[in-house]
Every structure is written in C-alpha cells, then in structure tokens.
C-alpha positions, 0 to 999 in steps of 0.5 A: 389564139388572138383575141377577136377584134371587131371590124374597125373602118379606120377612115371613119370615126369608130362606134363608141358602142361595145358591140363588135361590129358585124363583118361586112364584105370588104368595100371598094377604095375611092378611085377619083381620090386618094382614101388611104386608111389612117394605118398602112400595112408595111410589108417589108417584114414579108421579106423577113428583115426583122424576124422570121415568117411562116409561109401562110401568114401573109395571105391571112394577114392581108385578108385580116388587115382588109377586112378590119379597115386597112386599105393600103399596103406599102412595098418596094424592090428594095425589101428583098422578095416583099414584092413577090410575097406580097403579090402571091398574097393578094392573088391568093385572096382575090376571090374575096378581096379583089384589087379594087378593095385596096391601094398599092404603093411601092417605090423605084430607085433603090436596089440595095444598101449601098448608094452604087445600088441606086439607079434613078434613070428614066429607063430604070425607073420604068422598067422597075414600075413594069416589074412591080406590077408584074410582081404583084399582078396588077396592070396599075399602081396607086403610089409610087415614090422615088426611093430614098432621094437623099442619096442621089443627086438633084438632077437624078431625083428630077429625071427619076420623078419626071419619069414617074410623072410620064407614067402617071400621064400613061395611066400606070401609076396614079400618085407620085411621091418621094421618100427619105429620111432627113427632113432638111433635105426633103424640105429644100428638095421639093420646091426644086422638083416642083419647078423644074418639072412644073408639077406638084408631088402628091405624097411624100414618105419620111420613116423614124421621125415621130416616135418615142425618141424623135418628133421631128416631123411635128416641126416640119409637117406645116412646111411640107403642107405649105409647099403643097404636099396634100399626103405625108406618111409617117413610117416606122413608129418602132424606129426599125426595130430599135423600140421593142423589148423582146426582139433585139435591135438589128445589127445594121441599125444606124442608131448611135450607141448611146441612144441604144443604151437609153432604149435599153433604159427605157425597156427597164422602165416599162418593165417596172411599170408593168412586168412583161409589157412590150416598149414596142406597145408603148411606142406604137400607141404613142405614134397613133396619138398623133394626127398630124399626117394623113398615114402612119405606116407599120409593119405586121408579120401576121394576122394576129399582129394585125388585129393587136394593131387594130385594137391599139389603134381603137384603144388610142383614137377612139376612146371618148372621155377617157385616158389611158393613165397606165400608157400615159404614165409609162410613156411620160417616164420613157419620153423623159429618158429620150428627150435628149434625142428628140431632134436628132438625126442619123447620117443618111447616107451613112458617113461611110457611104457618102 
C-alpha cells in the first residue's frame, strides 16, 4: 500500500508543520481567472501510451489528485481514448468531485502521428470541441490548444486559433492557446497570430524543454512573457518516457541514439549513488524546482503515482532552510553527463514527415 500523503494545496504555500493536513472537501476552482494548480495532471497515460493501466485506476487517481490539490486535467483527441477514459472517470466521481472543482484542458487539430492526420479547418475545430465536451460530459472546456502548430502552415494555424476565439466568445471555451515543440517556431508564430487575429493567446504549452537533458525553455520564457503570454506550461519532465530507469524508452521516441546512450549512463550513475533509485525521481524533482513557468504537466497512471508526485512536490518546493543533499549530488552527476544536450532540439515534424 502507498504511504499516506497529507493534503497539499499546491496553489498555496504548504505548512511547515509535520502534522498532516486533515482531508477537506474539494474546493471550487476560480471562475473569474485561471487558478490552475502548479502541477497539472497529464492524462495521455490513460490511453496506455507508456504503460498498461488497470480499469479502476483513472477514477481513483482523479479523485486523489483533486483531494491533494491538483485541479487541472490535460488531454487530447490525439491521445487515443484518453478523453473517453477521463470523462468516464470524472463522471463516476461527480457526486464527491463535481465539475466546478477542476479545470479541463484539451486540444484540437491533431488526430494522428502524421501531418496528413492534422485538420485545422474551422469546421473540424468546432466539431472537435463539441466531441471533446461530449466525451468528458461537460458543456464547456476551460482550455483548448491548437495541437502541435509546427506541423501546419501559418494560415492553417490562424484559421484554427481564430475559430477557438469564436468559441470563446460563445462561452464554450474559456482560454485559448497553442501547443508545440520547437521553441523558435512558437516564438515566431505568436506575434503573427496576435496581429492577424487582433487577439492575444491566453496560454501556451511546450514539452521536453525543461528536464535533465534540455533546459532551453529557461532561455525563452522571458520572450514569451514579452509577447503577452500570461501562462506557460512545461510538459513531460521525463522527456516522453526517456528519463526512466525501470521502464524502457518507447520505440517511437525521437531522441537520437547518442542521447539514448547518455541516458543509459545516467541510469547507471543513479544506481551507483543509490541502488534501486529511479532516474525518474531525479528528473521529476529537478523539473519541480524550477519556478519559471506557471504549470508543470506530469503524466500519472494511478493514485499511488499521484501521491508520490505530490510528496516529491512537497519535498522539493516547501522545505525551509534544508537541502536534499542526495538529490543534488546525483542530479549534478547526471547533468554533467547530459550537458552536451542542454540546448538540443530534435526535428518536429520529423525529417521523414516534412
């Protein structure tokens, strides 16, 4: 059984007391502003993209997440049946964790791995939003991103984002954003969207850009803020499953072989410092320490992983006057091995799909 974890209000300073906070009924999230918890629940794992899951895990994990202060769930039609599974899970806990206690974030435009499976037309964008609402049993969505904008033309991105703003005006969505991987492209696209649509994006999401082998987002965050982007999410501190000791990296992962080899060295480094310790713990804690963006998006398969990540968050962000010497020692050793990759981006779209 997992070790009990005290309820931690992730959007507030946690108490330094060693007494666990009693469980309280979940609070309603702010509706006049975006009050997203700094840790965001990524639900692509519900589609079993990274590892198998059991049928009862999603509902248990969602309830536990809300109880512990994680108030936002992120998904996408691209993530297999993730929206269906998330919707079913949330519906099953609605009596104790109603819709007003969490935010829903999803995406439009990407429906498969190849460029030909993107559809940024305004008609498809509108239909996609309606489909997502039905799957998740809601009449509004809090955040909707145009998914992986680097795969489509600028004109297509303008059409899709423009339709999202129209849906925002209609009250079907509350915040409009874009997601993507290559930071230089996102930085170049944002002012074009702002100028052509005469509206500013509310939020952006990027991934694999602040982790043990890549800290490029730290260099770009100020530029996104200068463009008026109020909220930036950093996703995948495990670099899409690359930075784990006990679970093999997915075959589809775009990391070059030399980075994969360096990660294998890091797994050995971690095991040497503390036999049995997972590189994933080092990676997640490293990302949690950075307070430069408004949200860290983490995939979690079950309630135990939720509790573990919340415990790591508390250890990493709320310890007063203390340092985790062991974490810093192994983190420094791993970062030295990976320092040659700190500013590296892989191709997106992949070279064979350009």
